[in-house]
C-alpha positions in Angstrom: -8.1 7.4 18.0 -9.9 4.3 16.4 -11.7 1.8 17.9 -10.5 -1.4 16.4 -7.4 -1.7 17.9 -6.1 -4.8 19.1 -2.4 -6.0 20.9 -1.7 -9.5 20.0 1.7 -10.9 21.2 4.2 -12.1 18.1 2.5 -15.2 16.0 2.7 -16.5 12.4 0.3 -13.6 11.1 2.5 -10.8 11.7 6.1 -12.5 12.6 6.9 -11.6 9.0 5.5 -7.7 10.1 7.9 -7.5 12.7 11.0 -9.9 11.4 11.0 -6.8 8.2 10.2 -3.9 10.5 7.6 -3.8 8.2 9.4 -4.2 5.3 7.8 -6.7 3.2 8.8 -8.0 0.0 10.9 -5.3 -0.4 14.7 -7.2 -1.2 15.6 -11.2 -0.1 18.6 -9.2 1.3 15.2 -7.6 4.1 14.5 -10.9 4.2 17.3 -13.3 5.3 17.5 -10.2 7.9 14.2 -11.5 8.7 14.4 -15.0 9.8 18.2 -13.7 11.8 15.9 -11.4 14.2 13.0 -13.6 14.4 14.7 -16.2 15.7 17.0 -14.2 17.9 13.4 -12.3 19.4 12.1 -15.8 20.2 15.1 -16.5 22.0 14.1 -13.8 23.7 11.0 -14.1 24.4 11.6 -17.3 26.0 13.8 -15.5 28.8 11.6 -13.1 28.8 11.3 -10.5 26.4 8.0 -9.3 25.6 7.2 -8.0 21.4 3.3 -6.6 21.2 1.5 -6.6 17.9 -0.7 -3.8 17.2 -3.6 -4.8 14.6 -6.0 -2.3 13.1 -8.8 -4.1 11.4 -7.0 -8.0 11.8 -3.9 -5.8 9.7 -0.5 -5.4 11.7 0.2 -1.5 11.9 3.0 -1.2 14.8 5.2 -3.0 17.3 7.0 -2.4 20.2 9.7 -4.9 22.0 10.8 -5.1 25.9 13.0 -7.0 27.5 14.4 -7.4 31.0 17.2 -5.3 31.2 20.4 -7.6 31.5 19.4 -9.0 27.9 19.0 -5.8 26.6 21.0 -5.0 23.2 21.1 -1.9 23.2 21.5 -0.8 27.1 21.5 1.3 29.1 23.0 -0.7 32.4 20.8 -2.2 35.1 18.8 -4.8 37.2 15.6 -5.7 38.0 13.7 -3.6 35.2 12.6 -3.8 31.6 13.6 -1.7 28.7 12.0 -0.5 25.6 14.7 0.5 22.7 12.3 0.1 20.2 8.6 1.3 19.6 7.3 1.6 16.0 4.1 2.7 14.8 3.3 3.0 10.5 3.7 6.4 9.3 -0.4 5.7 7.6 -1.4 4.8 11.4 0.4 7.1 13.7 -1.7 9.6 15.7 -4.2 7.5 16.2 -3.4 6.0 20.0 -1.2 2.7 18.8 1.7 3.8 20.5 -0.6 4.5 23.5 -1.7 0.9 23.3 1.2 -1.0 22.9 3.4 1.2 25.7 0.3 0.0 28.2 0.4 -3.3 26.7 4.3 -4.5 27.9 4.1 -1.8 30.9 1.4 -4.1 32.6 2.7 -6.9 31.2 6.5 -6.2 32.9 4.1 -5.1 36.4 3.0 -8.9 35.9 6.5 -10.1 35.6 7.5 -8.2 38.7 9.8 -5.4 37.3 10.8 -2.7 39.1 10.1 -0.4 36.7 10.5 -0.3 32.8 13.0 2.6 30.9 13.4 3.4 27.3 15.7 6.0 25.6 14.0 9.1 23.6 15.7 11.7 21.7 15.0 15.1 21.1 16.1 15.2 17.6 13.6 15.8 15.2 13.5 12.8 13.5 10.1 10.0 14.4 12.7 7.1 16.2 11.7 6.9 19.9 11.0 11.0 20.5 11.3 11.9 24.0 8.3 13.9 24.2 6.5 11.3 23.1 7.3 8.9 26.0 6.8 12.0 28.3 3.8 12.8 27.7 3.0 9.1 28.3 3.8 8.5 31.1 7.9 8.1 31.0 9.8 11.1 33.2 13.4 12.3 32.1 15.5 10.3 34.6 19.2 11.1 33.3 20.4 14.0 30.0 23.2 13.1 27.9 23.1 15.4 24.7 20.1 15.2 22.5 19.3 11.7 24.1 17.7 10.8 27.1 16.8 8.0 29.9 13.6 7.4 30.4 11.6 5.8 33.0 8.2 4.2 34.6 9.3 3.5 38.1 6.6 0.4 40.2 8.7 -0.3 42.9 10.3 1.5 45.8 13.4 -0.8 44.5 13.8 0.7 41.5 17.1 2.2 40.9 17.9 3.9 38.0 20.0 2.3 35.0 23.8 3.9 33.8 23.7 5.0 30.7 26.9 3.1 28.1 29.9 4.3 28.5 31.5 2.5 25.3 35.1 1.4 26.1 37.4 1.2 22.6 40.5 1.1 21.9 42.2 0.8 18.6 44.6 -2.0 18.0 46.2 -1.7 14.6 48.2 -4.8 13.1 51.1 -4.6 11.0 50.2 -4.0 7.1 46.4 -4.7 7.6 43.5 -3.8 7.7 41.4 -4.0 10.7 37.8 -3.9 10.5 35.8 -4.0 14.3 32.6 -4.8 13.9 30.0 -4.1 16.6 26.5 -5.6 16.4 23.1 -6.7 17.4 20.3 -9.7 15.9 18.3 -7.3 17.4 18.3 -3.9 14.6 17.1 -4.6 11.3 19.4 -1.9 9.6 22.6 -3.5 12.3 21.8 -6.7 10.7 21.7 -6.5 7.7 25.2 -3.4 7.9 26.6 -6.3 9.9 25.9 -9.0 7.1 27.4 -6.4 4.3 30.8 -5.7 7.3 31.6 -9.0 7.0 31.0 -10.2 3.0 32.7 -7.3 2.4 36.2 -7.8 4.3 35.8 -11.6 3.1 36.3 -10.2 -0.3 39.0 -8.3 0.7 41.1 -11.6 1.6 43.8 -11.9 4.2 45.1 -8.3 4.1 41.6 -7.5 6.2 41.1 -8.0 9.7 37.9 -8.7 10.9 36.6 -8.3 14.3 33.2 -9.2 15.6 32.0 -8.3 18.7 28.4 -9.2 18.9 26.5 -7.2 21.3 24.0 -9.0 22.2 25.6 -10.9 24.5 25.6 -10.0 27.8 29.0 -9.9 28.4 30.5 -8.4 25.5 27.7 -5.5 25.6 28.7 -4.7 29.5 32.5 -4.6 28.2 32.8 -2.3 25.1 29.2 -0.9 26.1 28.5 -0.4 21.9 25.5 -2.2 20.7 26.0 -1.1 17.3 29.7 0.7 15.4 32.1 -0.2 12.3 35.5 1.1 13.0 38.2 0.7 10.2 41.5 1.5 11.3 40.0 2.8 14.5 37.8 5.2 13.1 33.9 4.9 13.2 31.8 5.4 10.3 27.8 5.9 10.8 25.3 6.5 8.3 22.2 6.2 10.6 20.8 3.3 8.2 22.5 0.4 7.2 25.6 1.1 6.0 26.0 1.1 1.8 28.4 -1.9 0.5 30.0 0.4 -1.6 30.9 2.8 0.8 32.2 -0.2 3.1 34.4 -1.3 0.2 35.4 2.4 -0.8 36.4 3.0 2.8 38.4 -0.7 2.9 40.3 0.0 -1.1 41.5 3.6 0.4 42.7 2.3 3.7 44.5 -0.7 1.6 45.4 1.6 -0.8 47.4 3.3 2.3 49.6 0.6 3.5 50.9 -0.9 -0.4 
């Protein structure tokens, strides 16, 4: 553990790091995405969200988000507690206590704001994103497991109620002679924003034979109704890459569907 970790709120000196998810000066696409994300994040901060950034020797090296669960764009569905949708530390600064300090910072803030608890979705798969065992080691208790994902939480009050996992509610409605694209996205996640911008651009390029239905999952009633924080459905079939959908593949899939109806 290093001693020079400083936890700060979102500010001018670190917002580009946060907005780009540490992908500094990599592309105009990422920078444009950063502007969209930061606008959304600042709006959510006004509604009680926290964005904490870890600085090491004055340089941002990690961040964490914590939102009132009622405005969390990724779920789960609940009330009166906070939710951590993402924790990130740069690869060259892992295992130095940064993640632990970030977690404690948002937990303390949630307590001060009167939250009954704090939750997060963890995963047992073999990758870096939100590993369940890491959160368990840092004081979270498994609450509900579904496959490789698990709802984890810390209770601050007897009034804490376990939130409900999202249950996707999607029904494809086709249109004769058209390719229908149903796009679910939110402005919280960088890859999600980039993916959405690509899908929308390509659908526009394709013209009147492609119908785009757009669902903003960071609008509460939309997430409550469909319970899909992110998704690309083309003629009813979901396509998922794990990272932002490649434009060439989106275009190819839509073209294949167009060829079927011509």
